[in-house]
mmCIF entry with sequence, helices, sheets and N, C-alpha, C, O atoms, coordinates in Angstrom:
data_MODEL
# 
_entry.id   MODEL 
# 
_entity.id                         1 
_entity.type                       polymer 
_entity.pdbx_number_of_molecules   1 
# 
_entity_poly.entity_id                      1 
_entity_poly.type                           'polypeptide(L)' 
_entity_poly.nstd_linkage                   no 
_entity_poly.nstd_monomer                   no 
_entity_poly.pdbx_seq_one_letter_code       MLPLRLLARGEATPGAIACVSPWTDLTLQNASVDANEDHDKMLSRKTLELFR 
_entity_poly.pdbx_seq_one_letter_code_can   MLPLRLLARGEATPGAIACVSPWTDLTLQNASVDANEDHDKMLSRKTLELFR 
_entity_poly.pdbx_strand_id                 A 
# 
loop_
_entity_poly_seq.entity_id 
_entity_poly_seq.num 
_entity_poly_seq.mon_id 
_entity_poly_seq.hetero 
1 1  MET n 
1 2  LEU n 
1 3  PRO n 
1 4  LEU n 
1 5  ARG n 
1 6  LEU n 
1 7  LEU n 
1 8  ALA n 
1 9  ARG n 
1 10 GLY n 
1 11 GLU n 
1 12 ALA n 
1 13 THR n 
1 14 PRO n 
1 15 GLY n 
1 16 ALA n 
1 17 ILE n 
1 18 ALA n 
1 19 CYS n 
1 20 VAL n 
1 21 SER n 
1 22 PRO n 
1 23 TRP n 
1 24 THR n 
1 25 ASP n 
1 26 LEU n 
1 27 THR n 
1 28 LEU n 
1 29 GLN n 
1 30 ASN n 
1 31 ALA n 
1 32 SER n 
1 33 VAL n 
1 34 ASP n 
1 35 ALA n 
1 36 ASN n 
1 37 GLU n 
1 38 ASP n 
1 39 HIS n 
1 40 ASP n 
1 41 LYS n 
1 42 MET n 
1 43 LEU n 
1 44 SER n 
1 45 ARG n 
1 46 LYS n 
1 47 THR n 
1 48 LEU n 
1 49 GLU n 
1 50 LEU n 
1 51 PHE n 
1 52 ARG n 
# 
_struct_asym.id          A 
_struct_asym.entity_id   1 
# 
loop_
_struct_conf.conf_type_id 
_struct_conf.id 
_struct_conf.pdbx_PDB_helix_id 
_struct_conf.beg_label_comp_id 
_struct_conf.beg_label_asym_id 
_struct_conf.beg_label_seq_id 
_struct_conf.pdbx_beg_PDB_ins_code 
_struct_conf.end_label_comp_id 
_struct_conf.end_label_asym_id 
_struct_conf.end_label_seq_id 
_struct_conf.pdbx_end_PDB_ins_code 
_struct_conf.beg_auth_comp_id 
_struct_conf.beg_auth_asym_id 
_struct_conf.beg_auth_seq_id 
_struct_conf.end_auth_comp_id 
_struct_conf.end_auth_asym_id 
_struct_conf.end_auth_seq_id 
_struct_conf.pdbx_PDB_helix_class 
_struct_conf.details 
_struct_conf.pdbx_PDB_helix_length 
HELX_P HELX_P1 AA1 LEU A 2  ? ARG A 9  ? LEU A 2  ARG A 9  1 ? 8 
HELX_P HELX_P2 AA2 SER A 32 ? ALA A 35 ? SER A 32 ALA A 35 1 ? 4 
HELX_P HELX_P3 AA3 ARG A 45 ? PHE A 51 ? ARG A 45 PHE A 51 1 ? 7 
# 
_struct_conf_type.id          HELX_P 
_struct_conf_type.criteria    ? 
_struct_conf_type.reference   ? 
# 
loop_
_atom_site.group_PDB 
_atom_site.id 
_atom_site.type_symbol 
_atom_site.label_atom_id 
_atom_site.label_alt_id 
_atom_site.label_comp_id 
_atom_site.label_asym_id 
_atom_site.label_entity_id 
_atom_site.label_seq_id 
_atom_site.pdbx_PDB_ins_code 
_atom_site.Cartn_x 
_atom_site.Cartn_y 
_atom_site.Cartn_z 
_atom_site.occupancy 
_atom_site.B_iso_or_equiv 
_atom_site.pdbx_formal_charge 
_atom_site.auth_seq_id 
_atom_site.auth_comp_id 
_atom_site.auth_asym_id 
_atom_site.auth_atom_id 
_atom_site.pdbx_PDB_model_num 
ATOM 1   N N  . MET A 1 1  ? 65.451 39.006 64.172 1.00 0.00 ? 1  MET A N  1 
ATOM 2   C CA . MET A 1 1  ? 66.901 39.423 63.841 1.00 0.00 ? 1  MET A CA 1 
ATOM 3   C C  . MET A 1 1  ? 67.684 38.089 63.876 1.00 0.00 ? 1  MET A C  1 
ATOM 4   O O  . MET A 1 1  ? 67.645 37.275 64.799 1.00 0.00 ? 1  MET A O  1 
ATOM 5   N N  . LEU A 1 2  ? 68.438 37.981 62.677 1.00 0.00 ? 2  LEU A N  1 
ATOM 6   C CA . LEU A 1 2  ? 69.289 36.855 62.400 1.00 0.00 ? 2  LEU A CA 1 
ATOM 7   C C  . LEU A 1 2  ? 70.171 36.322 63.637 1.00 0.00 ? 2  LEU A C  1 
ATOM 8   O O  . LEU A 1 2  ? 70.015 35.159 64.009 1.00 0.00 ? 2  LEU A O  1 
ATOM 9   N N  . PRO A 1 3  ? 71.006 37.084 64.214 1.00 0.00 ? 3  PRO A N  1 
ATOM 10  C CA . PRO A 1 3  ? 71.746 36.565 65.332 1.00 0.00 ? 3  PRO A CA 1 
ATOM 11  C C  . PRO A 1 3  ? 70.938 35.904 66.398 1.00 0.00 ? 3  PRO A C  1 
ATOM 12  O O  . PRO A 1 3  ? 71.328 34.867 66.935 1.00 0.00 ? 3  PRO A O  1 
ATOM 13  N N  . LEU A 1 4  ? 69.840 36.479 66.703 1.00 0.00 ? 4  LEU A N  1 
ATOM 14  C CA . LEU A 1 4  ? 68.925 35.899 67.724 1.00 0.00 ? 4  LEU A CA 1 
ATOM 15  C C  . LEU A 1 4  ? 68.412 34.452 67.428 1.00 0.00 ? 4  LEU A C  1 
ATOM 16  O O  . LEU A 1 4  ? 68.448 33.528 68.240 1.00 0.00 ? 4  LEU A O  1 
ATOM 17  N N  . ARG A 1 5  ? 67.939 34.385 66.174 1.00 0.00 ? 5  ARG A N  1 
ATOM 18  C CA . ARG A 1 5  ? 67.500 33.144 65.420 1.00 0.00 ? 5  ARG A CA 1 
ATOM 19  C C  . ARG A 1 5  ? 68.656 32.101 65.480 1.00 0.00 ? 5  ARG A C  1 
ATOM 20  O O  . ARG A 1 5  ? 68.420 30.941 65.820 1.00 0.00 ? 5  ARG A O  1 
ATOM 21  N N  . LEU A 1 6  ? 69.817 32.493 65.170 1.00 0.00 ? 6  LEU A N  1 
ATOM 22  C CA . LEU A 1 6  ? 70.994 31.486 65.121 1.00 0.00 ? 6  LEU A CA 1 
ATOM 23  C C  . LEU A 1 6  ? 71.160 31.084 66.556 1.00 0.00 ? 6  LEU A C  1 
ATOM 24  O O  . LEU A 1 6  ? 71.289 29.885 66.806 1.00 0.00 ? 6  LEU A O  1 
ATOM 25  N N  . LEU A 1 7  ? 71.171 32.038 67.598 1.00 0.00 ? 7  LEU A N  1 
ATOM 26  C CA . LEU A 1 7  ? 71.464 31.628 68.899 1.00 0.00 ? 7  LEU A CA 1 
ATOM 27  C C  . LEU A 1 7  ? 70.362 30.613 69.386 1.00 0.00 ? 7  LEU A C  1 
ATOM 28  O O  . LEU A 1 7  ? 70.634 29.567 69.976 1.00 0.00 ? 7  LEU A O  1 
ATOM 29  N N  . ALA A 1 8  ? 69.109 31.027 69.079 1.00 0.00 ? 8  ALA A N  1 
ATOM 30  C CA . ALA A 1 8  ? 68.080 30.066 69.501 1.00 0.00 ? 8  ALA A CA 1 
ATOM 31  C C  . ALA A 1 8  ? 68.233 28.581 68.885 1.00 0.00 ? 8  ALA A C  1 
ATOM 32  O O  . ALA A 1 8  ? 67.856 27.599 69.524 1.00 0.00 ? 8  ALA A O  1 
ATOM 33  N N  . ARG A 1 9  ? 68.742 28.494 67.754 1.00 0.00 ? 9  ARG A N  1 
ATOM 34  C CA . ARG A 1 9  ? 69.080 27.288 67.062 1.00 0.00 ? 9  ARG A CA 1 
ATOM 35  C C  . ARG A 1 9  ? 70.359 26.557 67.589 1.00 0.00 ? 9  ARG A C  1 
ATOM 36  O O  . ARG A 1 9  ? 70.658 25.402 67.282 1.00 0.00 ? 9  ARG A O  1 
ATOM 37  N N  . GLY A 1 10 ? 71.031 27.321 68.368 1.00 0.00 ? 10 GLY A N  1 
ATOM 38  C CA . GLY A 1 10 ? 72.429 26.690 68.898 1.00 0.00 ? 10 GLY A CA 1 
ATOM 39  C C  . GLY A 1 10 ? 73.479 26.864 67.720 1.00 0.00 ? 10 GLY A C  1 
ATOM 40  O O  . GLY A 1 10 ? 74.540 26.244 67.792 1.00 0.00 ? 10 GLY A O  1 
ATOM 41  N N  . GLU A 1 11 ? 73.221 27.662 66.672 1.00 0.00 ? 11 GLU A N  1 
ATOM 42  C CA . GLU A 1 11 ? 74.205 27.735 65.787 1.00 0.00 ? 11 GLU A CA 1 
ATOM 43  C C  . GLU A 1 11 ? 75.175 28.910 66.021 1.00 0.00 ? 11 GLU A C  1 
ATOM 44  O O  . GLU A 1 11 ? 75.020 29.715 66.939 1.00 0.00 ? 11 GLU A O  1 
ATOM 45  N N  . ALA A 1 12 ? 76.182 28.954 65.133 1.00 0.00 ? 12 ALA A N  1 
ATOM 46  C CA . ALA A 1 12 ? 77.310 30.001 65.477 1.00 0.00 ? 12 ALA A CA 1 
ATOM 47  C C  . ALA A 1 12 ? 76.670 31.334 65.103 1.00 0.00 ? 12 ALA A C  1 
ATOM 48  O O  . ALA A 1 12 ? 75.924 31.519 64.142 1.00 0.00 ? 12 ALA A O  1 
ATOM 49  N N  . THR A 1 13 ? 77.090 32.283 66.046 1.00 0.00 ? 13 THR A N  1 
ATOM 50  C CA . THR A 1 13 ? 76.580 33.609 65.784 1.00 0.00 ? 13 THR A CA 1 
ATOM 51  C C  . THR A 1 13 ? 77.824 34.578 65.404 1.00 0.00 ? 13 THR A C  1 
ATOM 52  O O  . THR A 1 13 ? 78.980 34.239 65.657 1.00 0.00 ? 13 THR A O  1 
ATOM 53  N N  . PRO A 1 14 ? 77.532 35.696 64.837 1.00 0.00 ? 14 PRO A N  1 
ATOM 54  C CA . PRO A 1 14 ? 78.501 36.729 64.411 1.00 0.00 ? 14 PRO A CA 1 
ATOM 55  C C  . PRO A 1 14 ? 79.291 37.047 65.682 1.00 0.00 ? 14 PRO A C  1 
ATOM 56  O O  . PRO A 1 14 ? 78.793 36.855 66.791 1.00 0.00 ? 14 PRO A O  1 
ATOM 57  N N  . GLY A 1 15 ? 80.505 37.524 65.519 1.00 0.00 ? 15 GLY A N  1 
ATOM 58  C CA . GLY A 1 15 ? 81.373 38.063 66.532 1.00 0.00 ? 15 GLY A CA 1 
ATOM 59  C C  . GLY A 1 15 ? 81.099 39.400 66.851 1.00 0.00 ? 15 GLY A C  1 
ATOM 60  O O  . GLY A 1 15 ? 81.389 39.839 67.964 1.00 0.00 ? 15 GLY A O  1 
ATOM 61  N N  . ALA A 1 16 ? 80.564 40.100 65.981 1.00 0.00 ? 16 ALA A N  1 
ATOM 62  C CA . ALA A 1 16 ? 80.011 41.416 66.268 1.00 0.00 ? 16 ALA A CA 1 
ATOM 63  C C  . ALA A 1 16 ? 78.858 41.891 65.325 1.00 0.00 ? 16 ALA A C  1 
ATOM 64  O O  . ALA A 1 16 ? 78.717 41.434 64.191 1.00 0.00 ? 16 ALA A O  1 
ATOM 65  N N  . ILE A 1 17 ? 78.053 42.833 65.869 1.00 0.00 ? 17 ILE A N  1 
ATOM 66  C CA . ILE A 1 17 ? 76.958 43.399 64.987 1.00 0.00 ? 17 ILE A CA 1 
ATOM 67  C C  . ILE A 1 17 ? 77.105 44.868 64.992 1.00 0.00 ? 17 ILE A C  1 
ATOM 68  O O  . ILE A 1 17 ? 77.272 45.492 66.040 1.00 0.00 ? 17 ILE A O  1 
ATOM 69  N N  . ALA A 1 18 ? 77.040 45.471 63.735 1.00 0.00 ? 18 ALA A N  1 
ATOM 70  C CA . ALA A 1 18 ? 77.016 46.899 63.618 1.00 0.00 ? 18 ALA A CA 1 
ATOM 71  C C  . ALA A 1 18 ? 75.559 47.379 63.329 1.00 0.00 ? 18 ALA A C  1 
ATOM 72  O O  . ALA A 1 18 ? 75.015 47.063 62.271 1.00 0.00 ? 18 ALA A O  1 
ATOM 73  N N  . CYS A 1 19 ? 75.000 48.051 64.156 1.00 0.00 ? 19 CYS A N  1 
ATOM 74  C CA . CYS A 1 19 ? 73.581 48.609 63.983 1.00 0.00 ? 19 CYS A CA 1 
ATOM 75  C C  . CYS A 1 19 ? 73.692 50.034 63.520 1.00 0.00 ? 19 CYS A C  1 
ATOM 76  O O  . CYS A 1 19 ? 74.456 50.839 64.052 1.00 0.00 ? 19 CYS A O  1 
ATOM 77  N N  . VAL A 1 20 ? 72.907 50.316 62.516 1.00 0.00 ? 20 VAL A N  1 
ATOM 78  C CA . VAL A 1 20 ? 72.937 51.682 61.972 1.00 0.00 ? 20 VAL A CA 1 
ATOM 79  C C  . VAL A 1 20 ? 71.459 52.286 61.990 1.00 0.00 ? 20 VAL A C  1 
ATOM 80  O O  . VAL A 1 20 ? 70.512 51.659 61.515 1.00 0.00 ? 20 VAL A O  1 
ATOM 81  N N  . SER A 1 21 ? 71.349 53.353 62.481 1.00 0.00 ? 21 SER A N  1 
ATOM 82  C CA . SER A 1 21 ? 69.949 54.032 62.571 1.00 0.00 ? 21 SER A CA 1 
ATOM 83  C C  . SER A 1 21 ? 69.592 54.508 61.141 1.00 0.00 ? 21 SER A C  1 
ATOM 84  O O  . SER A 1 21 ? 70.484 54.866 60.371 1.00 0.00 ? 21 SER A O  1 
ATOM 85  N N  . PRO A 1 22 ? 68.318 54.511 60.797 1.00 0.00 ? 22 PRO A N  1 
ATOM 86  C CA . PRO A 1 22 ? 67.932 54.973 59.496 1.00 0.00 ? 22 PRO A CA 1 
ATOM 87  C C  . PRO A 1 22 ? 68.060 56.477 59.401 1.00 0.00 ? 22 PRO A C  1 
ATOM 88  O O  . PRO A 1 22 ? 67.774 57.207 60.350 1.00 0.00 ? 22 PRO A O  1 
ATOM 89  N N  . TRP A 1 23 ? 68.483 56.912 58.270 1.00 0.00 ? 23 TRP A N  1 
ATOM 90  C CA . TRP A 1 23 ? 68.471 58.332 58.004 1.00 0.00 ? 23 TRP A CA 1 
ATOM 91  C C  . TRP A 1 23 ? 67.090 58.817 57.560 1.00 0.00 ? 23 TRP A C  1 
ATOM 92  O O  . TRP A 1 23 ? 66.633 58.457 56.475 1.00 0.00 ? 23 TRP A O  1 
ATOM 93  N N  . THR A 1 24 ? 66.393 59.659 58.414 1.00 0.00 ? 24 THR A N  1 
ATOM 94  C CA . THR A 1 24 ? 65.134 60.045 58.042 1.00 0.00 ? 24 THR A CA 1 
ATOM 95  C C  . THR A 1 24 ? 65.061 61.492 57.346 1.00 0.00 ? 24 THR A C  1 
ATOM 96  O O  . THR A 1 24 ? 64.125 61.729 56.583 1.00 0.00 ? 24 THR A O  1 
ATOM 97  N N  . ASP A 1 25 ? 65.955 62.370 57.580 1.00 0.00 ? 25 ASP A N  1 
ATOM 98  C CA . ASP A 1 25 ? 65.904 63.766 57.100 1.00 0.00 ? 25 ASP A CA 1 
ATOM 99  C C  . ASP A 1 25 ? 66.820 63.970 55.938 1.00 0.00 ? 25 ASP A C  1 
ATOM 100 O O  . ASP A 1 25 ? 67.872 64.597 56.068 1.00 0.00 ? 25 ASP A O  1 
ATOM 101 N N  . LEU A 1 26 ? 66.470 63.495 54.899 1.00 0.00 ? 26 LEU A N  1 
ATOM 102 C CA . LEU A 1 26 ? 67.349 63.506 53.677 1.00 0.00 ? 26 LEU A CA 1 
ATOM 103 C C  . LEU A 1 26 ? 67.271 64.921 53.148 1.00 0.00 ? 26 LEU A C  1 
ATOM 104 O O  . LEU A 1 26 ? 68.024 65.278 52.243 1.00 0.00 ? 26 LEU A O  1 
ATOM 105 N N  . THR A 1 27 ? 66.331 65.782 53.716 1.00 0.00 ? 27 THR A N  1 
ATOM 106 C CA . THR A 1 27 ? 66.363 67.276 53.221 1.00 0.00 ? 27 THR A CA 1 
ATOM 107 C C  . THR A 1 27 ? 67.262 68.100 54.015 1.00 0.00 ? 27 THR A C  1 
ATOM 108 O O  . THR A 1 27 ? 67.519 69.238 53.623 1.00 0.00 ? 27 THR A O  1 
ATOM 109 N N  . LEU A 1 28 ? 67.808 67.607 55.180 1.00 0.00 ? 28 LEU A N  1 
ATOM 110 C CA . LEU A 1 28 ? 68.616 68.348 55.925 1.00 0.00 ? 28 LEU A CA 1 
ATOM 111 C C  . LEU A 1 28 ? 68.179 69.672 56.460 1.00 0.00 ? 28 LEU A C  1 
ATOM 112 O O  . LEU A 1 28 ? 68.950 70.616 56.633 1.00 0.00 ? 28 LEU A O  1 
ATOM 113 N N  . GLN A 1 29 ? 66.826 69.688 56.727 1.00 0.00 ? 29 GLN A N  1 
ATOM 114 C CA . GLN A 1 29 ? 66.157 70.916 57.213 1.00 0.00 ? 29 GLN A CA 1 
ATOM 115 C C  . GLN A 1 29 ? 66.090 70.942 58.712 1.00 0.00 ? 29 GLN A C  1 
ATOM 116 O O  . GLN A 1 29 ? 65.767 71.990 59.271 1.00 0.00 ? 29 GLN A O  1 
ATOM 117 N N  . ASN A 1 30 ? 66.393 69.782 59.456 1.00 0.00 ? 30 ASN A N  1 
ATOM 118 C CA . ASN A 1 30 ? 66.404 69.744 60.853 1.00 0.00 ? 30 ASN A CA 1 
ATOM 119 C C  . ASN A 1 30 ? 67.471 70.771 61.362 1.00 0.00 ? 30 ASN A C  1 
ATOM 120 O O  . ASN A 1 30 ? 68.588 70.862 60.852 1.00 0.00 ? 30 ASN A O  1 
ATOM 121 N N  . ALA A 1 31 ? 67.041 71.530 62.403 1.00 0.00 ? 31 ALA A N  1 
ATOM 122 C CA . ALA A 1 31 ? 68.077 72.603 62.949 1.00 0.00 ? 31 ALA A CA 1 
ATOM 123 C C  . ALA A 1 31 ? 69.229 71.812 63.500 1.00 0.00 ? 31 ALA A C  1 
ATOM 124 O O  . ALA A 1 31 ? 70.335 72.348 63.432 1.00 0.00 ? 31 ALA A O  1 
ATOM 125 N N  . SER A 1 32 ? 69.130 70.571 64.055 1.00 0.00 ? 32 SER A N  1 
ATOM 126 C CA . SER A 1 32 ? 70.211 69.982 64.635 1.00 0.00 ? 32 SER A CA 1 
ATOM 127 C C  . SER A 1 32 ? 71.311 69.661 63.917 1.00 0.00 ? 32 SER A C  1 
ATOM 128 O O  . SER A 1 32 ? 72.390 69.431 64.463 1.00 0.00 ? 32 SER A O  1 
ATOM 129 N N  . VAL A 1 33 ? 71.099 69.611 62.420 1.00 0.00 ? 33 VAL A N  1 
ATOM 130 C CA . VAL A 1 33 ? 72.295 69.475 61.684 1.00 0.00 ? 33 VAL A CA 1 
ATOM 131 C C  . VAL A 1 33 ? 73.347 70.492 61.840 1.00 0.00 ? 33 VAL A C  1 
ATOM 132 O O  . VAL A 1 33 ? 74.539 70.186 61.818 1.00 0.00 ? 33 VAL A O  1 
ATOM 133 N N  . ASP A 1 34 ? 72.914 71.733 62.002 1.00 0.00 ? 34 ASP A N  1 
ATOM 134 C CA . ASP A 1 34 ? 73.903 72.705 62.081 1.00 0.00 ? 34 ASP A CA 1 
ATOM 135 C C  . ASP A 1 34 ? 74.273 72.978 63.556 1.00 0.00 ? 34 ASP A C  1 
ATOM 136 O O  . ASP A 1 34 ? 75.375 73.434 63.861 1.00 0.00 ? 34 ASP A O  1 
ATOM 137 N N  . ALA A 1 35 ? 73.337 72.690 64.440 1.00 0.00 ? 35 ALA A N  1 
ATOM 138 C CA . ALA A 1 35 ? 73.487 72.960 65.962 1.00 0.00 ? 35 ALA A CA 1 
ATOM 139 C C  . ALA A 1 35 ? 74.529 71.988 66.517 1.00 0.00 ? 35 ALA A C  1 
ATOM 140 O O  . ALA A 1 35 ? 75.239 72.299 67.473 1.00 0.00 ? 35 ALA A O  1 
ATOM 141 N N  . ASN A 1 36 ? 74.611 70.758 65.877 1.00 0.00 ? 36 ASN A N  1 
ATOM 142 C CA . ASN A 1 36 ? 75.576 69.804 66.399 1.00 0.00 ? 36 ASN A CA 1 
ATOM 143 C C  . ASN A 1 36 ? 76.929 69.708 65.685 1.00 0.00 ? 36 ASN A C  1 
ATOM 144 O O  . ASN A 1 36 ? 77.709 68.785 65.917 1.00 0.00 ? 36 ASN A O  1 
ATOM 145 N N  . GLU A 1 37 ? 77.191 70.722 64.783 1.00 0.00 ? 37 GLU A N  1 
ATOM 146 C CA . GLU A 1 37 ? 78.284 70.762 63.799 1.00 0.00 ? 37 GLU A CA 1 
ATOM 147 C C  . GLU A 1 37 ? 79.590 70.715 64.796 1.00 0.00 ? 37 GLU A C  1 
ATOM 148 O O  . GLU A 1 37 ? 80.503 69.919 64.579 1.00 0.00 ? 37 GLU A O  1 
ATOM 149 N N  . ASP A 1 38 ? 79.609 71.543 65.803 1.00 0.00 ? 38 ASP A N  1 
ATOM 150 C CA . ASP A 1 38 ? 80.851 71.544 66.621 1.00 0.00 ? 38 ASP A CA 1 
ATOM 151 C C  . ASP A 1 38 ? 81.138 70.370 67.415 1.00 0.00 ? 38 ASP A C  1 
ATOM 152 O O  . ASP A 1 38 ? 82.262 70.172 67.877 1.00 0.00 ? 38 ASP A O  1 
ATOM 153 N N  . HIS A 1 39 ? 80.051 69.494 67.612 1.00 0.00 ? 39 HIS A N  1 
ATOM 154 C CA . HIS A 1 39 ? 80.273 68.349 68.520 1.00 0.00 ? 39 HIS A CA 1 
ATOM 155 C C  . HIS A 1 39 ? 80.333 66.931 67.717 1.00 0.00 ? 39 HIS A C  1 
ATOM 156 O O  . HIS A 1 39 ? 80.851 65.918 68.188 1.00 0.00 ? 39 HIS A O  1 
ATOM 157 N N  . ASP A 1 40 ? 79.740 67.012 66.469 1.00 0.00 ? 40 ASP A N  1 
ATOM 158 C CA . ASP A 1 40 ? 79.837 65.830 65.635 1.00 0.00 ? 40 ASP A CA 1 
ATOM 159 C C  . ASP A 1 40 ? 80.530 66.039 64.273 1.00 0.00 ? 40 ASP A C  1 
ATOM 160 O O  . ASP A 1 40 ? 79.882 66.344 63.272 1.00 0.00 ? 40 ASP A O  1 
ATOM 161 N N  . LYS A 1 41 ? 81.908 65.860 64.265 1.00 0.00 ? 41 LYS A N  1 
ATOM 162 C CA . LYS A 1 41 ? 82.490 66.261 63.035 1.00 0.00 ? 41 LYS A CA 1 
ATOM 163 C C  . LYS A 1 41 ? 82.337 65.218 61.782 1.00 0.00 ? 41 LYS A C  1 
ATOM 164 O O  . LYS A 1 41 ? 82.685 65.486 60.632 1.00 0.00 ? 41 LYS A O  1 
ATOM 165 N N  . MET A 1 42 ? 81.746 63.966 62.212 1.00 0.00 ? 42 MET A N  1 
ATOM 166 C CA . MET A 1 42 ? 81.457 63.016 61.065 1.00 0.00 ? 42 MET A CA 1 
ATOM 167 C C  . MET A 1 42 ? 80.267 63.317 60.440 1.00 0.00 ? 42 MET A C  1 
ATOM 168 O O  . MET A 1 42 ? 80.126 62.948 59.274 1.00 0.00 ? 42 MET A O  1 
ATOM 169 N N  . LEU A 1 43 ? 79.267 63.997 61.069 1.00 0.00 ? 43 LEU A N  1 
ATOM 170 C CA . LEU A 1 43 ? 78.018 64.317 60.487 1.00 0.00 ? 43 LEU A CA 1 
ATOM 171 C C  . LEU A 1 43 ? 77.767 65.837 60.276 1.00 0.00 ? 43 LEU A C  1 
ATOM 172 O O  . LEU A 1 43 ? 76.716 66.418 60.543 1.00 0.00 ? 43 LEU A O  1 
ATOM 173 N N  . SER A 1 44 ? 78.758 66.326 59.817 1.00 0.00 ? 44 SER A N  1 
ATOM 174 C CA . SER A 1 44 ? 78.589 67.895 59.494 1.00 0.00 ? 44 SER A CA 1 
ATOM 175 C C  . SER A 1 44 ? 77.572 67.933 58.265 1.00 0.00 ? 44 SER A C  1 
ATOM 176 O O  . SER A 1 44 ? 77.275 66.944 57.596 1.00 0.00 ? 44 SER A O  1 
ATOM 177 N N  . ARG A 1 45 ? 77.089 69.203 58.074 1.00 0.00 ? 45 ARG A N  1 
ATOM 178 C CA . ARG A 1 45 ? 76.292 69.438 56.870 1.00 0.00 ? 45 ARG A CA 1 
ATOM 179 C C  . ARG A 1 45 ? 77.013 69.029 55.581 1.00 0.00 ? 45 ARG A C  1 
ATOM 180 O O  . ARG A 1 45 ? 76.388 68.454 54.689 1.00 0.00 ? 45 ARG A O  1 
ATOM 181 N N  . LYS A 1 46 ? 78.372 69.327 55.464 1.00 0.00 ? 46 LYS A N  1 
ATOM 182 C CA . LYS A 1 46 ? 79.108 69.053 54.185 1.00 0.00 ? 46 LYS A CA 1 
ATOM 183 C C  . LYS A 1 46 ? 79.137 67.667 54.046 1.00 0.00 ? 46 LYS A C  1 
ATOM 184 O O  . LYS A 1 46 ? 78.963 67.211 52.916 1.00 0.00 ? 46 LYS A O  1 
ATOM 185 N N  . THR A 1 47 ? 79.348 66.819 55.098 1.00 0.00 ? 47 THR A N  1 
ATOM 186 C CA . THR A 1 47 ? 79.392 65.425 54.860 1.00 0.00 ? 47 THR A CA 1 
ATOM 187 C C  . THR A 1 47 ? 78.042 64.787 54.612 1.00 0.00 ? 47 THR A C  1 
ATOM 188 O O  . THR A 1 47 ? 77.865 63.918 53.759 1.00 0.00 ? 47 THR A O  1 
ATOM 189 N N  . LEU A 1 48 ? 77.190 65.222 55.331 1.00 0.00 ? 48 LEU A N  1 
ATOM 190 C CA . LEU A 1 48 ? 75.709 64.748 55.067 1.00 0.00 ? 48 LEU A CA 1 
ATOM 191 C C  . LEU A 1 48 ? 75.224 65.010 53.652 1.00 0.00 ? 48 LEU A C  1 
ATOM 192 O O  . LEU A 1 48 ? 74.547 64.186 53.037 1.00 0.00 ? 48 LEU A O  1 
ATOM 193 N N  . GLU A 1 49 ? 75.642 66.349 53.088 1.00 0.00 ? 49 GLU A N  1 
ATOM 194 C CA . GLU A 1 49 ? 75.330 66.661 51.616 1.00 0.00 ? 49 GLU A CA 1 
ATOM 195 C C  . GLU A 1 49 ? 76.033 65.747 50.733 1.00 0.00 ? 49 GLU A C  1 
ATOM 196 O O  . GLU A 1 49 ? 75.435 65.331 49.740 1.00 0.00 ? 49 GLU A O  1 
ATOM 197 N N  . LEU A 1 50 ? 77.301 65.358 50.982 1.00 0.00 ? 50 LEU A N  1 
ATOM 198 C CA . LEU A 1 50 ? 78.038 64.436 50.152 1.00 0.00 ? 50 LEU A CA 1 
ATOM 199 C C  . LEU A 1 50 ? 77.296 63.070 50.096 1.00 0.00 ? 50 LEU A C  1 
ATOM 200 O O  . LEU A 1 50 ? 77.071 62.556 49.000 1.00 0.00 ? 50 LEU A O  1 
ATOM 201 N N  . PHE A 1 51 ? 76.937 62.510 51.183 1.00 0.00 ? 51 PHE A N  1 
ATOM 202 C CA . PHE A 1 51 ? 76.291 61.217 51.222 1.00 0.00 ? 51 PHE A CA 1 
ATOM 203 C C  . PHE A 1 51 ? 74.860 61.242 50.758 1.00 0.00 ? 51 PHE A C  1 
ATOM 204 O O  . PHE A 1 51 ? 74.336 60.228 50.296 1.00 0.00 ? 51 PHE A O  1 
ATOM 205 N N  . ARG A 1 52 ? 74.242 62.347 50.869 1.00 0.00 ? 52 ARG A N  1 
ATOM 206 C CA . ARG A 1 52 ? 72.793 62.547 50.356 1.00 0.00 ? 52 ARG A CA 1 
ATOM 207 C C  . ARG A 1 52 ? 72.775 62.308 48.822 1.00 0.00 ? 52 ARG A C  1 
ATOM 208 O O  . ARG A 1 52 ? 71.723 62.414 48.193 1.00 0.00 ? 52 ARG A O  1 
# 
């Protein structure tokens, strides 16, 4: 990972790092898509279908 290599070399490192998990269910067939709808408004089925 780049920040760790920079740190090991004593070079400047980023002020922040944003880590993103891979999206592995592009079919949206996992039941959790609908089960989590009330708890996760950002990843609703409608939003996921838009990004897909």
